[in-house]
All heavy atoms as a GROMACS GRO file, in nm:
protein
  513
    1GLY      N    1   5.938   0.637   4.850
    1GLY     CA    2   5.848   0.559   4.929
    1GLY      C    3   5.918   0.472   5.031
    1GLY      O    4   5.894   0.485   5.151
    2PHE      N    5   6.006   0.384   4.985
    2PHE     CA    6   6.072   0.292   5.077
    2PHE      C    7   6.171   0.367   5.165
    2PHE      O    8   6.192   0.331   5.281
    2PHE     CB    9   6.142   0.180   5.002
    2PHE     CG   10   6.046   0.087   4.931
    2PHE    CD1   11   6.052   0.069   4.795
    2PHE    CD2   12   5.948   0.020   5.002
    2PHE    CE1   13   5.964  -0.015   4.730
    2PHE    CE2   14   5.858  -0.064   4.939
    2PHE     CZ   15   5.865  -0.081   4.802
    3ALA      N   16   6.230   0.473   5.114
    3ALA     CA   17   6.324   0.554   5.193
    3ALA      C   18   6.251   0.622   5.309
    3ALA      O   19   6.308   0.638   5.417
    3ALA     CB   20   6.392   0.657   5.105
    4VAL      N   21   6.124   0.657   5.288
    4VAL     CA   22   6.045   0.718   5.396
    4VAL      C   23   6.024   0.618   5.508
    4VAL      O   24   6.034   0.653   5.626
    4VAL     CB   25   5.910   0.770   5.342
    4VAL    CG1   26   5.819   0.814   5.455
    4VAL    CG2   27   5.932   0.883   5.243
    5VAL      N   28   5.999   0.493   5.473
    5VAL     CA   29   5.980   0.389   5.574
    5VAL      C   30   6.110   0.371   5.654
    5VAL      O   31   6.108   0.370   5.778
    5VAL     CB   32   5.937   0.255   5.510
    5VAL    CG1   33   5.934   0.144   5.614
    5VAL    CG2   34   5.802   0.269   5.443
    6ILE      N   35   6.220   0.360   5.584
    6ILE     CA   36   6.349   0.341   5.652
    6ILE      C   37   6.382   0.462   5.739
    6ILE      O   38   6.422   0.447   5.856
    6ILE     CB   39   6.461   0.315   5.548
    6ILE    CG1   40   6.435   0.182   5.478
    6ILE    CG2   41   6.598   0.317   5.614
    6ILE    CD1   42   6.522   0.159   5.354
    7GLY      N   43   6.364   0.581   5.684
    7GLY     CA   44   6.391   0.703   5.761
    7GLY      C   45   6.298   0.717   5.880
    7GLY      O   46   6.340   0.761   5.988
    8GLY      N   47   6.173   0.680   5.862
    8GLY     CA   48   6.076   0.688   5.971
    8GLY      C   49   6.109   0.593   6.084
    8GLY      O   50   6.096   0.628   6.202
    9VAL      N   51   6.153   0.473   6.050
    9VAL     CA   52   6.193   0.377   6.153
    9VAL      C   53   6.321   0.425   6.222
    9VAL      O   54   6.333   0.422   6.344
    9VAL     CB   55   6.211   0.235   6.094
    9VAL    CG1   56   6.274   0.142   6.195
    9VAL    CG2   57   6.077   0.180   6.048
   10ALA      N   58   6.417   0.474   6.142
   10ALA     CA   59   6.544   0.521   6.199
   10ALA      C   60   6.523   0.638   6.294
   10ALA      O   61   6.592   0.650   6.395
   10ALA     CB   62   6.640   0.561   6.087
   11SER      N   63   6.426   0.725   6.263
   11SER     CA   64   6.401   0.841   6.348
   11SER      C   65   6.307   0.811   6.464
   11SER      O   66   6.287   0.895   6.551
   11SER     CB   67   6.342   0.955   6.265
   11SER     OG   68   6.210   0.924   6.226
   12GLY      N   69   6.246   0.693   6.463
   12GLY     CA   70   6.154   0.656   6.570
   12GLY      C   71   6.010   0.697   6.543
   12GLY      O   72   5.924   0.679   6.627
   13ALA      N   73   5.984   0.754   6.425
   13ALA     CA   74   5.848   0.798   6.392
   13ALA      C   75   5.756   0.680   6.361
   13ALA      O   76   5.635   0.687   6.384
   13ALA     CB   77   5.852   0.894   6.274
   14PHE      N   78   5.812   0.573   6.305
   14PHE     CA   79   5.735   0.454   6.272
   14PHE      C   80   5.787   0.337   6.353
   14PHE      O   81   5.907   0.329   6.382
   14PHE     CB   82   5.749   0.418   6.123
   14PHE     CG   83   5.703   0.522   6.027
   14PHE    CD1   84   5.768   0.540   5.906
   14PHE    CD2   85   5.594   0.603   6.054
   14PHE    CE1   86   5.727   0.635   5.816
   14PHE    CE2   87   5.551   0.699   5.964
   14PHE     CZ   88   5.618   0.716   5.844
   15PRO      N   89   5.698   0.244   6.389
   15PRO     CA   90   5.744   0.124   6.460
   15PRO      C   91   5.828   0.034   6.370
   15PRO      O   92   5.817   0.039   6.246
   15PRO     CB   93   5.615   0.054   6.503
   15PRO     CG   94   5.508   0.110   6.416
   15PRO     CD   95   5.553   0.244   6.372
   16MET      N   96   5.911  -0.048   6.431
   16MET     CA   97   6.002  -0.136   6.358
   16MET      C   98   5.927  -0.228   6.261
   16MET      O   99   5.978  -0.260   6.154
   16MET     CB  100   6.081  -0.220   6.458
   16MET     CG  101   6.195  -0.294   6.395
   16MET     SD  102   6.323  -0.183   6.345
   16MET     CE  103   6.436  -0.205   6.479
   17GLY      N  104   5.807  -0.268   6.295
   17GLY     CA  105   5.729  -0.358   6.212
   17GLY      C  106   5.696  -0.303   6.074
   17GLY      O  107   5.668  -0.379   5.981
   18THR      N  108   5.699  -0.171   6.060
   18THR     CA  109   5.667  -0.113   5.929
   18THR      C  110   5.773  -0.146   5.824
   18THR      O  111   5.749  -0.130   5.705
   18THR     CB  112   5.649   0.040   5.938
   18THR    OG1  113   5.768   0.099   5.991
   18THR    CG2  114   5.530   0.076   6.024
   19LEU      N  115   5.888  -0.194   5.869
   19LEU     CA  116   5.990  -0.238   5.773
   19LEU      C  117   5.941  -0.355   5.688
   19LEU      O  118   5.999  -0.385   5.584
   19LEU     CB  119   6.120  -0.275   5.845
   19LEU     CG  120   6.198  -0.158   5.905
   19LEU    CD1  121   6.316  -0.211   5.986
   19LEU    CD2  122   6.244  -0.063   5.798
   20ALA      N  123   5.833  -0.419   5.731
   20ALA     CA  124   5.774  -0.528   5.651
   20ALA      C  125   5.730  -0.477   5.514
   20ALA      O  126   5.725  -0.554   5.418
   20ALA     CB  127   5.654  -0.588   5.725
   21ALA      N  128   5.704  -0.348   5.502
   21ALA     CA  129   5.667  -0.291   5.373
   21ALA      C  130   5.777  -0.309   5.270
   21ALA      O  131   5.751  -0.313   5.150
   21ALA     CB  132   5.634  -0.142   5.388
   22LEU      N  133   5.900  -0.326   5.316
   22LEU     CA  134   6.013  -0.344   5.225
   22LEU      C  135   6.008  -0.480   5.154
   22LEU      O  136   6.081  -0.501   5.057
   22LEU     CB  137   6.145  -0.330   5.300
   22LEU     CG  138   6.168  -0.196   5.369
   22LEU    CD1  139   6.301  -0.196   5.442
   22LEU    CD2  140   6.160  -0.081   5.272
   23LEU      N  141   5.921  -0.568   5.198
   23LEU     CA  142   5.905  -0.697   5.131
   23LEU      C  143   5.851  -0.681   4.989
   23LEU      O  144   5.857  -0.774   4.909
   23LEU     CB  145   5.814  -0.789   5.212
   23LEU     CG  146   5.871  -0.836   5.346
   23LEU    CD1  147   5.765  -0.911   5.425
   23LEU    CD2  148   5.993  -0.924   5.324
   24ALA      N  149   5.801  -0.564   4.957
   24ALA     CA  150   5.750  -0.538   4.823
   24ALA      C  151   5.860  -0.500   4.724
   24ALA      O  152   5.835  -0.492   4.604
   24ALA     CB  153   5.645  -0.428   4.827
   25ILE      N  154   5.981  -0.480   4.771
   25ILE     CA  155   6.091  -0.439   4.682
   25ILE      C  156   6.112  -0.536   4.566
   25ILE      O  157   6.128  -0.491   4.451
   25ILE     CB  158   6.220  -0.413   4.762
   25ILE    CG1  159   6.203  -0.285   4.844
   25ILE    CG2  160   6.341  -0.403   4.671
   25ILE    CD1  161   6.319  -0.254   4.937
   26PRO      N  162   6.112  -0.668   4.587
   26PRO     CA  163   6.128  -0.758   4.471
   26PRO      C  164   6.022  -0.738   4.363
   26PRO      O  165   6.050  -0.752   4.244
   26PRO     CB  166   6.120  -0.898   4.531
   26PRO     CG  167   6.161  -0.880   4.673
   26PRO     CD  168   6.110  -0.744   4.712
   27LEU      N  169   5.901  -0.701   4.402
   27LEU     CA  170   5.795  -0.676   4.304
   27LEU      C  171   5.823  -0.548   4.226
   27LEU      O  172   5.797  -0.541   4.105
   27LEU     CB  173   5.659  -0.666   4.374
   27LEU     CG  174   5.610  -0.795   4.438
   27LEU    CD1  175   5.492  -0.767   4.530
   27LEU    CD2  176   5.572  -0.895   4.332
   28VAL      N  177   5.877  -0.448   4.293
   28VAL     CA  178   5.913  -0.323   4.224
   28VAL      C  179   6.026  -0.349   4.125
   28VAL      O  180   6.024  -0.298   4.012
   28VAL     CB  181   5.952  -0.214   4.326
   28VAL    CG1  182   6.005  -0.091   4.256
   28VAL    CG2  183   5.834  -0.179   4.415
   29VAL      N  184   6.123  -0.430   4.166
   29VAL     CA  185   6.234  -0.464   4.076
   29VAL      C  186   6.182  -0.543   3.955
   29VAL      O  187   6.221  -0.515   3.841
   29VAL     CB  188   6.344  -0.543   4.152
   29VAL    CG1  189   6.448  -0.599   4.057
   29VAL    CG2  190   6.408  -0.456   4.258
   30ALA      N  191   6.093  -0.637   3.978
   30ALA     CA  192   6.035  -0.714   3.867
   30ALA      C  193   5.958  -0.623   3.773
   30ALA      O  194   5.966  -0.638   3.650
   30ALA     CB  195   5.944  -0.824   3.921
   31SER      N  196   5.886  -0.527   3.828
   31SER     CA  197   5.814  -0.432   3.746
   31SER      C  198   5.909  -0.349   3.661
   31SER      O  199   5.885  -0.330   3.541
   31SER     CB  200   5.730  -0.339   3.834
   31SER     OG  201   5.667  -0.241   3.757
   32ALA      N  202   6.016  -0.302   3.720
   32ALA     CA  203   6.113  -0.221   3.647
   32ALA      C  204   6.178  -0.301   3.534
   32ALA      O  205   6.193  -0.250   3.422
   32ALA     CB  206   6.219  -0.168   3.742
   33ARG      N  207   6.215  -0.423   3.563
   33ARG     CA  208   6.276  -0.507   3.459
   33ARG      C  209   6.181  -0.532   3.344
   33ARG      O  210   6.218  -0.523   3.227
   33ARG     CB  211   6.321  -0.640   3.519
   33ARG     CG  212   6.444  -0.628   3.603
   33ARG     CD  213   6.487  -0.764   3.653
   33ARG     NE  214   6.607  -0.752   3.733
   33ARG     CZ  215   6.650  -0.843   3.816
   33ARG    NH1  216   6.583  -0.956   3.831
   33ARG    NH2  217   6.760  -0.824   3.884
   34CYS      N  218   6.059  -0.563   3.377
   34CYS     CA  219   5.958  -0.589   3.273
   34CYS      C  220   5.931  -0.461   3.193
   34CYS      O  221   5.919  -0.465   3.071
   34CYS     CB  222   5.830  -0.641   3.338
   34CYS     SG  223   5.702  -0.689   3.222
   35ALA      N  224   5.922  -0.349   3.261
   35ALA     CA  225   5.896  -0.221   3.193
   35ALA      C  226   6.009  -0.185   3.099
   35ALA      O  227   5.985  -0.142   2.986
   35ALA     CB  228   5.876  -0.111   3.296
   36LEU      N  229   6.131  -0.202   3.144
   36LEU     CA  230   6.246  -0.169   3.059
   36LEU      C  231   6.254  -0.259   2.936
   36LEU      O  232   6.294  -0.215   2.829
   36LEU     CB  233   6.375  -0.176   3.139
   36LEU     CG  234   6.394  -0.065   3.243
   36LEU    CD1  235   6.515  -0.094   3.330
   36LEU    CD2  236   6.406   0.070   3.174
   37ALA      N  237   6.216  -0.383   2.953
   37ALA     CA  238   6.223  -0.477   2.841
   37ALA      C  239   6.109  -0.460   2.742
   37ALA      O  240   6.122  -0.497   2.625
   37ALA     CB  241   6.223  -0.620   2.895
   38ASN      N  242   5.996  -0.403   2.787
   38ASN     CA  243   5.876  -0.401   2.703
   38ASN      C  244   5.811  -0.264   2.688
   38ASN      O  245   5.693  -0.256   2.656
   38ASN     CB  246   5.772  -0.498   2.761
   38ASN     CG  247   5.823  -0.639   2.767
   38ASN    OD1  248   5.858  -0.696   2.666
   38ASN    ND2  249   5.829  -0.695   2.886
   39PHE      N  250   5.884  -0.157   2.708
   39PHE     CA  251   5.821  -0.025   2.705
   39PHE      C  252   5.766   0.014   2.568
   39PHE      O  253   5.680   0.101   2.558
   39PHE     CB  254   5.915   0.083   2.758
   39PHE     CG  255   6.037   0.107   2.674
   39PHE    CD1  256   6.035   0.200   2.573
   39PHE    CD2  257   6.154   0.036   2.699
   39PHE    CE1  258   6.148   0.223   2.496
   39PHE    CE2  259   6.266   0.058   2.623
   39PHE     CZ  260   6.264   0.151   2.521
   40ASN      N  261   5.811  -0.050   2.464
   40ASN     CA  262   5.763  -0.017   2.328
   40ASN      C  263   5.638  -0.095   2.287
   40ASN      O  264   5.577  -0.062   2.185
   40ASN     CB  265   5.873  -0.041   2.225
   40ASN     CG  266   5.976   0.069   2.226
   40ASN    OD1  267   5.944   0.182   2.255
   40ASN    ND2  268   6.099   0.034   2.195
   41THR      N  269   5.604  -0.200   2.359
   41THR     CA  270   5.489  -0.282   2.322
   41THR      C  271   5.388  -0.282   2.437
   41THR      O  272   5.408  -0.349   2.538
   41THR     CB  273   5.532  -0.427   2.290
   41THR    OG1  274   5.613  -0.474   2.398
   41THR    CG2  275   5.610  -0.434   2.161
   42PRO      N  276   5.281  -0.206   2.421
   42PRO     CA  277   5.184  -0.189   2.530
   42PRO      C  278   5.129  -0.320   2.587
   42PRO      O  279   5.115  -0.333   2.708
   42PRO     CB  280   5.072  -0.107   2.466
   42PRO     CG  281   5.137  -0.034   2.355
   42PRO     CD  282   5.245  -0.127   2.304
   43ARG      N  283   5.102  -0.416   2.502
   43ARG     CA  284   5.044  -0.542   2.551
   43ARG      C  285   5.142  -0.617   2.641
   43ARG      O  286   5.103  -0.678   2.740
   43ARG     CB  287   5.003  -0.629   2.433
   43ARG     CG  288   4.880  -0.711   2.460
   43ARG     CD  289   4.839  -0.786   2.335
   43ARG     NE  290   4.734  -0.720   2.262
   43ARG     CZ  291   4.605  -0.738   2.287
   43ARG    NH1  292   4.569  -0.815   2.385
   43ARG    NH2  293   4.514  -0.677   2.216
   44GLN      N  294   5.268  -0.613   2.607
   44GLN     CA  295   5.369  -0.680   2.689
   44GLN      C  296   5.413  -0.595   2.808
   44GLN      O  297   5.481  -0.642   2.898
   44GLN     CB  298   5.489  -0.718   2.604
   44GLN     CG  299   5.456  -0.825   2.503
   44GLN     CD  300   5.572  -0.857   2.412
   44GLN    OE1  301   5.671  -0.786   2.407
   44GLN    NE2  302   5.560  -0.968   2.338
   45PHE      N  303   5.373  -0.469   2.808
   45PHE     CA  304   5.404  -0.379   2.920
   45PHE      C  305   5.307  -0.398   3.036
   45PHE      O  306   5.339  -0.364   3.150
   45PHE     CB  307   5.399  -0.234   2.870
   45PHE     CG  308   5.446  -0.133   2.970
   45PHE    CD1  309   5.581  -0.114   2.990
   45PHE    CD2  310   5.356  -0.058   3.044
   45PHE    CE1  311   5.626  -0.020   3.082
   45PHE    CE2  312   5.399   0.036   3.136
   45PHE     CZ  313   5.535   0.055   3.154
   46LEU      N  314   5.191  -0.454   3.010
   46LEU     CA  315   5.089  -0.472   3.114
   46LEU      C  316   5.138  -0.548   3.238
   46LEU      O  317   5.104  -0.509   3.349
   46LEU     CB  318   4.964  -0.539   3.057
   46LEU     CG  319   4.876  -0.448   2.973
   46LEU    CD1  320   4.761  -0.528   2.912
   46LEU    CD2  321   4.823  -0.334   3.056
   47PRO      N  322   5.216  -0.655   3.224
   47PRO     CA  323   5.265  -0.722   3.345
   47PRO      C  324   5.348  -0.629   3.435
   47PRO      O  325   5.342  -0.642   3.558
   47PRO     CB  326   5.350  -0.837   3.291
   47PRO     CG  327   5.292  -0.866   3.158
   47PRO     CD  328   5.250  -0.733   3.104
   48ALA      N  329   5.419  -0.535   3.377
   48ALA     CA  330   5.495  -0.440   3.458
   48ALA      C  331   5.401  -0.357   3.543
   48ALA      O  332   5.428  -0.332   3.662
   48ALA     CB  333   5.579  -0.350   3.368
   49MET      N  334   5.291  -0.315   3.486
   49MET     CA  335   5.193  -0.238   3.562
   49MET      C  336   5.128  -0.325   3.670
   49MET      O  337   5.102  -0.278   3.781
   49MET     CB  338   5.089  -0.179   3.467
   49MET     CG  339   5.149  -0.078   3.372
   49MET     SD  340   5.032  -0.011   3.255
   49MET     CE  341   4.925   0.080   3.362
   50ARG      N  342   5.103  -0.450   3.635
   50ARG     CA  343   5.043  -0.543   3.731
   50ARG      C  344   5.135  -0.562   3.852
   50ARG      O  345   5.090  -0.558   3.966
   50ARG     CB  346   5.016  -0.676   3.662
   50ARG     CG  347   4.912  -0.759   3.730
   50ARG     CD  348   4.871  -0.880   3.647
   50ARG     NE  349   4.824  -0.839   3.514
   50ARG     CZ  350   4.867  -0.892   3.401
   50ARG    NH1  351   4.956  -0.989   3.402
   50ARG    NH2  352   4.821  -0.850   3.285
   51TYR      N  353   5.265  -0.581   3.825
   51TYR     CA  354   5.362  -0.594   3.934
   51TYR      C  355   5.360  -0.470   4.024
   51TYR      O  356   5.369  -0.480   4.146
   51TYR     CB  357   5.504  -0.610   3.880
   51TYR     CG  358   5.542  -0.748   3.835
   51TYR    CD1  359   5.594  -0.768   3.707
   51TYR    CD2  360   5.529  -0.858   3.918
   51TYR    CE1  361   5.632  -0.895   3.665
   51TYR    CE2  362   5.565  -0.984   3.876
   51TYR     CZ  363   5.617  -1.002   3.749
   51TYR     OH  364   5.654  -1.127   3.707
   52MET      N  365   5.348  -0.354   3.965
   52MET     CA  366   5.350  -0.230   4.043
   52MET      C  367   5.227  -0.217   4.130
   52MET      O  368   5.236  -0.174   4.245
   52MET     CB  369   5.362  -0.111   3.948
   52MET     CG  370   5.425   0.007   4.009
   52MET     SD  371   5.592  -0.037   4.060
   52MET     CE  372   5.610   0.076   4.193
   53VAL      N  373   5.112  -0.256   4.078
   53VAL     CA  374   4.989  -0.252   4.157
   53VAL      C  375   4.999  -0.348   4.275
   53VAL      O  376   4.965  -0.314   4.388
   53VAL     CB  377   4.865  -0.285   4.069
   53VAL    CG1  378   4.742  -0.308   4.154
   53VAL    CG2  379   4.842  -0.174   3.968
   54VAL      N  380   5.049  -0.468   4.250
   54VAL     CA  381   5.065  -0.566   4.358
   54VAL      C  382   5.167  -0.516   4.459
   54VAL      O  383   5.148  -0.529   4.581
   54VAL     CB  384   5.103  -0.705   4.302
   54VAL    CG1  385   5.137  -0.802   4.414
   54VAL    CG2  386   4.990  -0.760   4.218
   55ALA      N  387   5.275  -0.455   4.412
   55ALA     CA  388   5.377  -0.400   4.503
   55ALA      C  389   5.316  -0.293   4.592
   55ALA      O  390   5.343  -0.288   4.712
   55ALA     CB  391   5.494  -0.342   4.424
   56TYR      N  392   5.232  -0.208   4.536
   56TYR     CA  393   5.165  -0.104   4.614
   56TYR      C  394   5.074  -0.166   4.719
   56TYR      O  395   5.075  -0.124   4.836
   56TYR     CB  396   5.084  -0.012   4.523
   56TYR     CG  397   4.996   0.082   4.600
   56TYR    CD1  398   5.050   0.195   4.661
   56TYR    CD2  399   4.861   0.057   4.617
   56TYR    CE1  400   4.970   0.280   4.735
   56TYR    CE2  401   4.781   0.141   4.691
   56TYR     CZ  402   4.835   0.253   4.750
   56TYR     OH  403   4.757   0.335   4.824
   57LEU      N  404   4.996  -0.265   4.680
   57LEU     CA  405   4.905  -0.331   4.775
   57LEU      C  406   4.981  -0.399   4.888
   57LEU      O  407   4.943  -0.390   5.004
   57LEU     CB  408   4.815  -0.432   4.702
   57LEU     CG  409   4.714  -0.373   4.605
   57LEU    CD1  410   4.645  -0.483   4.526
   57LEU    CD2  411   4.613  -0.288   4.678
   58VAL      N  412   5.090  -0.467   4.853
   58VAL     CA  413   5.170  -0.536   4.954
   58VAL      C  414   5.234  -0.436   5.049
   58VAL      O  415   5.224  -0.449   5.171
   58VAL     CB  416   5.277  -0.626   4.889
   58VAL    CG1  417   5.379  -0.676   4.990
   58VAL    CG2  418   5.211  -0.743   4.817
   59SER      N  419   5.300  -0.335   4.994
   59SER     CA  420   5.372  -0.240   5.079
   59SER      C  421   5.277  -0.159   5.166
   59SER      O  422   5.298  -0.147   5.287
   59SER     CB  423   5.461  -0.147   4.997
   59SER     OG  424   5.385  -0.065   4.912
   60SER      N  425   5.171  -0.105   5.108
   60SER     CA  426   5.079  -0.025   5.189
   60SER      C  427   5.001  -0.111   5.287
   60SER      O  428   4.974  -0.069   5.400
   60SER     CB  429   4.985   0.056   5.099
   60SER     OG  430   4.907  -0.029   5.020
   61GLY      N  431   4.967  -0.233   5.246
   61GLY     CA  432   4.896  -0.323   5.337
   61GLY      C  433   4.980  -0.363   5.456
   61GLY      O  434   4.934  -0.358   5.570
   62LEU      N  435   5.105  -0.402   5.431
   62LEU     CA  436   5.192  -0.442   5.542
   62LEU      C  437   5.226  -0.323   5.632
   62LEU      O  438   5.233  -0.337   5.754
   62LEU     CB  439   5.321  -0.505   5.488
   62LEU     CG  440   5.302  -0.642   5.423
   62LEU    CD1  441   5.433  -0.688   5.359
   62LEU    CD2  442   5.254  -0.744   5.526
   63PHE      N  443   5.244  -0.206   5.573
   63PHE     CA  444   5.272  -0.085   5.651
   63PHE      C  445   5.153  -0.055   5.742
   63PHE      O  446   5.170  -0.030   5.862
   63PHE     CB  447   5.299   0.033   5.558
   63PHE     CG  448   5.338   0.158   5.631
   63PHE    CD1  449   5.469   0.179   5.667
   63PHE    CD2  450   5.244   0.254   5.663
   63PHE    CE1  451   5.507   0.295   5.734
   63PHE    CE2  452   5.279   0.369   5.730
   63PHE     CZ  453   5.411   0.390   5.765
   64THR      N  454   5.033  -0.060   5.687
   64THR     CA  455   4.912  -0.032   5.764
   64THR      C  456   4.893  -0.135   5.875
   64THR      O  457   4.859  -0.100   5.990
   64THR     CB  458   4.788  -0.029   5.673
   64THR    OG1  459   4.810   0.071   5.573
   64THR    CG2  460   4.662   0.002   5.750
   65LEU      N  461   4.912  -0.262   5.842
   65LEU     CA  462   4.900  -0.367   5.946
   65LEU      C  463   4.999  -0.346   6.059
   65LEU      O  464   4.965  -0.364   6.176
   65LEU     CB  465   4.920  -0.505   5.883
   65LEU     CG  466   4.803  -0.558   5.801
   65LEU    CD1  467   4.842  -0.688   5.733
   65LEU    CD2  468   4.683  -0.582   5.891
   66ALA      N  469   5.121  -0.307   6.024
   66ALA     CA  470   5.223  -0.284   6.128
   66ALA      C  471   5.185  -0.168   6.217
   66ALA      O  472   5.203  -0.174   6.340
   66ALA     CB  473   5.359  -0.260   6.062
   67ILE      N  474   5.131  -0.061   6.159
   67ILE     CA  475   5.087   0.054   6.240
   67ILE      C  476   4.973   0.012   6.332
   67ILE      O  477   4.973   0.044   6.452
   67ILE     CB  478   5.042   0.171   6.148
   67ILE    CG1  479   5.161   0.227   6.070
   67ILE    CG2  480   4.973   0.279   6.228
   67ILE    CD1  481   5.259   0.307   6.149
   68CYS      N  482   4.876  -0.060   6.278
   68CYS     CA  483   4.761  -0.103   6.358
   68CYS      C  484   4.802  -0.201   6.468
   68CYS      O  485   4.751  -0.194   6.580
   68CYS     CB  486   4.655  -0.166   6.270
   68CYS     SG  487   4.574  -0.048   6.160
   69ALA      N  488   4.894  -0.291   6.437
   69ALA     CA  489   4.938  -0.389   6.536
   69ALA      C  490   5.019  -0.325   6.648
   69ALA      O  491   5.021  -0.375   6.761
   69ALA     CB  492   5.022  -0.498   6.467
   70HIS      N  493   5.082  -0.216   6.618
   70HIS     CA  494   5.166  -0.148   6.718
   70HIS      C  495   5.082  -0.078   6.824
   70HIS      O  496   5.125  -0.060   6.936
   70HIS     CB  497   5.258  -0.047   6.648
   70HIS     CG  498   5.354   0.018   6.741
   70HIS    ND1  499   5.328   0.138   6.802
   70HIS    CD2  500   5.476  -0.021   6.784
   70HIS    CE1  501   5.431   0.171   6.878
   70HIS    NE2  502   5.521   0.076   6.870
   71ARG      N  503   4.961  -0.040   6.791
   71ARG     CA  504   4.876   0.035   6.885
   71ARG      C  505   4.809  -0.052   6.982
   71ARG      O  506   4.771  -0.144   6.999
   71ARG     CB  507   4.775   0.117   6.808
   71ARG     CG  508   4.847   0.222   6.728
   71ARG     CD  509   4.752   0.307   6.653
   71ARG     NE  510   4.836   0.402   6.581
   71ARG     CZ  511   4.811   0.530   6.572
   71ARG    NH1  512   4.706   0.578   6.629
   71ARG    NH2  513   4.888   0.609   6.506
   0.00000   0.00000   0.00000
């Protein structure tokens, strides 16, 4: 996902503003850490899923806003 954004900007397919989608990386890292620490206990695993949903909303929202603002 994030590599596509970087590659798209590097190739000129996406405007530079779409790099704002990378601001979701800390949320993905937090999700991974939480998932690794709690994969055996479903109730404690839920925050990892929550982080991932928020990361998706942030990254796709910022990417979409950047595309719309560029036009």
